[in-house]
N, C-alpha and C positions, 0 to 999 in steps of 0.2 A: 545935697551932698555935703559931707563934712569938709571943713577947711583943711587944706594940706599944710602941715607944719614942716618947715625945712630944718634939717639937722646936718651936722658934719658927719656924725656917726650914729648908727642905731645898733644896739646890742640886744638880742633876744635871748633871755635866760640869765639869771644872776648867780650862777654856780661859782666854783672856785677859779674859773677863768674869766667869766663875764663881769663879776663884781669888781675885782681889782683893775680890769681893763677899762671899765667905765671911769673909774677914779683917775687912772693914768691919762686917758684922753681929756678928761675935764681939766686936770692940772696943766695939760699942754695947750689949753685955751680952745679946745674943740667943743662945740655945742653937741652934747651927747644925750641920747635917750636910751635908757635901759628898761626893758619890759619883762616883767615876771608874772606868770599866771597863778602861781601857788604861794610860795614863800621864799624870801630872800635867803641865799646861801646854798641852794641846790641840794642834791642828794646827800652830800657829805655831812652837812650840818643837821639836816632835817630827818633823813631816813637812813643814812649810811654810817660813816665813821663815828661821828659824835654819839648818837644814841646807842649804837651797838656796843661800842667799847665801854660806855658807861655801864651797860648791863653786864658785859663780860666781867667788869671789875666787881660787881655785886656777886656774880656767880663764883668768882675766885675766892672772895671772902667766905662764902658758904663752904666751899671746898676745903679751905684751910681750917675753918672752924671745926669741920668734921674730923680733920686730921690732927687736932690739937694734942691729943694724947701721944701722938708720935713724937712730939717735942717736949713731952713731960708736963703738958699743961692740961689741967682738968676743967672741963666745962660742965655746967649744971644742966642736965636734961638734954633731950634731942634738939638738933638745930632746926629751926623753922624759918621759912622764907615768906615774907609778906610782899606779894606781888604788887599790891597797891603802892607800897612805899618805894619799891624798886622802880615802878613806873613813874611815880612823882619825881624821884631823883633824876631820872632820865629826862622827863619833860622840862624840869627846871633848868638843867644844863643846856638843853637844846634851845629853850626860850632865850637864855642869856646870850648864847652864841649868835642866834638869829637876830635878836634885837641889836646886838653890837654891829653886825654886818649891815643891817638896814639903816641904822643911824649914820654909819659912815657914808653910805650912798646919799642919804637925804641931805647930809651936810656938805657934800662935795660940790665945789664950785663948777658951774657949767654942766651939771648932770641933772636930768629929770628922771625920776623913778616912777614908772607907770605900772600899776597892778592890773593885769588883764591878759586876755588871749590875743596873740599876735599871729598874723599870717600875711603872705604876699598877695597883692592884687595886681601888681605889675612887677617887672624885674627889680626895680629899686624903690617901690612904693609899698609900704606896710600899713595894714589896717589893724587897729587895736580895739577890741571890745572890752572896755574897762569894767571892773567889778561893779561900778556904780550904774552900769547900763549905757553910759555914754560911748559913742563910737568916734574914734579919731583916726586920721590918716597922717602918716609920717613919711618923709622922703629923705634919703641920704645917699651919697656916693659910696660910702663905706658901710657895710652891714656885716656884723659878726654873730654867728649862731652858736649858742652854748646851751642847747635845750636838753641834753642828757638822754637818759633812758628810764624805763620803768620795768617792774617785774613782769615777766611773761606769764600767761596763764597756761596751765598744762593742757595738753590735747589727749585726754583720756576719756574713754566711753563712760558716760554718766556723770562727768564732772559738773555739768550744768545744774545737777540736782543736789549737789553736796557742797556745804560751806567749806571753804578752804582759806588758809592764811597765806600771805606772802611776807617778804622781808620787812615790809612796813607795818602791816596789821598785826603781826605776831608781837610786836613791841607794845601794843596797846592792851594786851590781855591783863585783866586784873585778878584772874584766878589761874592757878597752876594746872596745865594739862595733865591728865592722868597718864596718858600714853600718846606721845607726839610722834607721828609718822612724817618723815622728812624725805621728800623727793629731790634727790640731787646730792652728789658727794663732792661738790666744789667748795669754794671758800665760804660762801654764805651758809650752805647746809651744815658744814662742820662747825662753824662758830656757833650757830644757833643750837645745833644738836648737842654739843658738849655743854653749852650754857644751860639749857633746860634740864639736862641730866643732873647737873650740879644743883640746880634749884630744887630738884626732887622728882622730876617726871621720869617715867620710863620712856626711852627714846629708841626708835628704829630708823636708820638711814638706808635708803634704797638707792643704789648706784648702778646705772646701766652698764658702765664700762668695767674693765678688768681690775682697775685700781681706783682709789680716791685721787683727787687732785691730778687730773690728767696731764697738766703741764710739768709735773715734777718727775724726777727719776723714780723708777720702780722701788729702789731700796729706801728712798725717803718716804714714799707712799706707804710702804710696809711698816715703817716705824710709826707713822701717823695712825694707821689703823690699830696697831698694837696699843698705843696710848689710849685711844678712844675706847677700845674694848676693856682695858684696865679700869677705865672710869665707869664701866657698866653700860656703854652704848652698844646696841646691836647694830652691826653693819652687814648689809647684804650686797655683795658684789655680783656683777653679771646678772642683774635682776632688773626687770622693767615692769612698770605698772600698766596693765592692760584695761582694767575696768575698776570703777569705784561706785559704791552705793552706800546709802545710809540705812542702817538696820533699824528694826522696830524699837530697840532700846536706846537709840540715839548714837550708837557707835558708828564709826566710819569703817566700812569693809573695803579693803583694797585687794584686788586680784592681781597676782604677780606671775610673771613668766620667768622661771629660773632655769639654770642648767639641768636641774633634776626634775623639771616639769612644772606644772601649775600649782600654786598654793594661795591661800587667802589669809590675810592678817587683819586684825581689827585694832583701831585706836580711837582715842577721844578727839584728837585734832589732827589735821593734815596741813603740812607746810609745803608749798610749792617753791622750791629753791633751785630750779634748773632753768637758767636762761633769762635774758633781758631783752627788751624791745625798744628800739630807738624812737624818741619822741619827734620824729620827722613827719608823721602822718597828718598832723594838724596845721602844718606850715604852708600848705598849698604850693609846694616847691615847683610843680610843673609850670605854673604861670611865670615863674622866674627863670625857668630853664636850668635849674640846679640838678646836677647828676647825683644819683645814689647807687649803691650796690643793690643786689637782689633782696637783701634783708632790710633795706631802708636806711642804711648808714650813709652819710654824706661823704662823697669822694673828695679827697684833698690831695695836694702834692706835699712835698717836704717843707714848704713854707706855709702850710695850712690854707692855701688858696683853693677855692672850688673852681669849677670850670667856667664860672661867671666872674669876670673882672670886678674887683672891689668887694666880693663876698667871700667870707672866711668861715670856717667851722672849727670849733675848739672843744676839747673835752671828749666825753663819751660818745657824742653824736657822730663823730667821725670814725667810730669803730676802733678796734685794737684794744690794748689793755685799759680797763676802766678803773683808773686809780686817781685819787685826788691830786697827788703830786704830779701826775702826768698832765692833768688839766691846768694846774698852776704853771707848769713849765710851758704849756701852750700859750698862756697869757704872756709870759716873759718873751717868748719868740715874737709874738705880734707887737709887743711894746718895743722890742729892739728894732723890728723891721719898719713899722708904721709910724713910730714916734721918734725913735733915735736914728732912723735911716741906716740901720745896720743890715746884716745879711745872715740872720740866724736861721737854723733849720732843725727839723726833728730827725734828720738822718744820723744814724749811728748813736742815737740816744740810748744810754744804758738802762735796761729794764731793772727795776728794783721794787720790791714790795714786801710787806709783812702780813702774814695770816695770823689773826689774833685768836688762834686756839691757845690752849695752855698745856704745855709750853708753846711759845710762839714759833712760827716758821718764817724766818727771814731769808729772802732770796735776792741775789744781785747777779747780773750778767747771765751767761749761758750755763745750762746744765751739762752733765756728762753726756747725756743722750744727744743733745744738740751739738756738742763739740765733735762727737764721733760722726754724726750725720754730715757735718761740714768737712770731715776728713782731716781734722786737726791732729797734730802730734801732741799728746797731753800726758800729764801726770795727775793722778787723783790722790789727794790727801783726805783721810777719813779717820774720825776718832769719835768714840761714844762719849756722851756727856758725863757718864760716870767715871771718866778719867779726869774730870775737872774738879779741883779741890773745892772751889767756891760752891759749886752745885751740890757736892756731897755735904758740905757744912750746913747748908740751909735745907738739906734733905729734899732736893728737887733735881735728881740726876737723870731724868728721862730724856731721851732724844739722841741726836747724832749731829756732828759737825762734818761738813764735806766741802772741799774746795777743788776747783779745776785750774790747773796751771799749764801754761804753754811750756812744753818740754825744751824748746830751744832758747826762749828768751827769759824764762822764769817769771813772766808776767802772770798775774792772777786774771783768769778769764771769767770766773764766776764762782759763786759759793751758795750753799744752802745751810743755814744754821737752824736746826730744830732743837730748841732747848731753852733753858731759862734765859729770859731777855734776848731771845734769838734775833729780834729786829735790831737791837742795839749793837750786838757783836757783828752782825752783817754790815751795819753802817760803818764800822771801823774798816772792814774790808773794802767797802765802796770808796772810802777816803783814800785807802792805799791804791786802789785802781785808778782813781782820779789823778793821783800824783804819780802814777806809773811806777810805783815801787815794786821791785822784785819781791817774791815771797820770802826770800832770805832775810830781808830787812825785818819782817815780822817774826820770823823764826828766831832771830838773834836779838830782837829788841828786849830791853829791860822794862818790864811792866810791873806795877805795884802788886805785891802779894798781901792777902789773897783776893784777887779780883777775877772777874770773868775774862778780862782782856788778856791775862797771861796764858789763857788756854790756847792762844794763837801760837805761842812758842811750841807747844806740843803738837798742835794740829799740823803745822808745817814740818814737823819731824816724823810724820806718820803717813808717808806715801805708800800706797799699795804697790806690791811688786808685780 
């Protein structure tokens, strides 16, 4: 039997919550073990934010290069994209970020970084199969789970006989797909769909629902689909894939059920971009008595406590919005409660995110749909981006700005900015919401001209009647 090593804290998973939490515990004098089975940094650094936004940047350069003549700039010959160079640039940045995160953990006082697979063998006893083959057992009164999610596999007839890509493997392509078929019209599907269209692929996005981006208002989703179609992306709504097969010529044939009946389309590559699966299935949670929902997400309260005293779950594994900044805020909550002896909670946390389509979609707070479902008395401010001087000057006027305001208090309840640097403009509105500024402060504020910020003057003078 392996010798049991006693720790004050065990953290499983080194994502954007687990890594900084380990360092914080170590700085507080707690003997801490952090276990990682794949690579330090979690999804964000390795398969999510960092690599995708690096590739989005390459795609945007290709897009602007093709538009050079619109700005009076002549380029010599057709624009070509070298996917091997795009991939290398992505890998280099990921390696740099990952190595920095790993180095910080390795240098942290009182912190042991163990690379291997961890699982419960008793409620507070963890076994780790290290990559070296060694097996260790660790025990602690405090255990934090930050194990994240992975891409789900599609459940389509014939999928076991057809090679398909997910959000991780598609970034390792060294050749451009001739025709990329994308299953899913959420954030992942749209970012990769537009990206590969700009690299030069033909792209078809298949969405089961009536609109793209199911969380957004219908008018925002309509603007998004308009932009994608302008970029040459084919978008099929109210369409589901029922069967897939590989043809004799190597093409992937997808049978679709549409409102107009059945049809078949062919493509060179298939991207499964619908859904994520929690990484709870390897932890042996039953032996620890840790409760999950029917999908496998770990159930927590507003203080991130599971049903087992001393065990916490952070980040994507607890369900809900799967964003890096949410995971990092989870870390801050546990740091406040477990180290600083505070009373932090995720209750009433403002939802904020940016979808890195081009133009960006930045969202904070509640949508118009959500506000009306809650029975709130609201005013809606809405303005197209082609009313924004800065957007016109740089010839990127696509999109729309929309804000939801409480009709009685003039407080901003939420906003969606689909436009040039939409995430940055949205963040200005978030700051106003954090400071509880009425919309009139932004309407009447003096912002530098010509900037995107001054668009807020006109937005809050554009309420729908």
